[in-house]
N, C-alpha and C positions, 0 to 999 in steps of 0.2 A: 487520666483516662488514656487507654491505648487505642491505636488506630482501629484495630479489629473490633473493639468494643463500640467505638463511635459509629463505625459502618453498620454493625449489627443493629445498633439502636435506631438507625435510620431505615432499617428494613432492607439493607444491602448485604451482599455476601461479605463476611468478615475475612475472607481469604480468597486467593485465586482459585477458580473452579477448574482445575486441571482435569477433573474427571468428567467434564461435559463431553458428550458425544460429538463427533464431527458432523457438520451439516451434510445432508444428503444431496444438496444442490451441486450441480456441476455445469461447466461449460460444455458445448456440443462435443468437444474432443475428449471430454472426461476429466479435464483439469479442475482443481479446486480453487485456483486463484489466478490472477493476471497481474502483471507489473506495468503500470503506466507512469511515464515521466511527464509531469505537467510543465507548462511554461517554458518550452524549449524555444528560445528566442534567436533563431537564425541558424544558418548552416554550420558555423564553427562550433556552436554549442551542441548541435545535433551530432556532429562528428565526435566531439568529446564524450558525449553520452554513449555512443556506439562503441567507441574504443574502450571506455571503462567497463561497459557491460561485457565485452569480449574478454577483457583482462580478468574480470571476476567470475566469468562463466555464468552470467545471469541473462536469461532470455527476456528481452523487452517486448511487450506485446503492443504497446501503443505509446506514441508521443503526441503532445498537443502544444499548440502555440497560444499563449494567453493574450497577446496584444491585439490580435485581430485587425480591425479597421484602423487602429492607431498607427500602423506601419505604412498606411497608404499616403 
């Protein structure tokens, strides 16, 4: 049995649905997506994230720190 047959038998698409329309939902500035970097643990890691984003010309919209109270 091939993968597409198995998927179809489960009621799932047997292939990628590239023909699906884009979502009409947008952020207030009209953008379709945002980039978040989770678990940025400390200033050196944040600096590395920013440098790499600049190097790759990727706009980062949000970073978060996962440790929270564990760092106190």
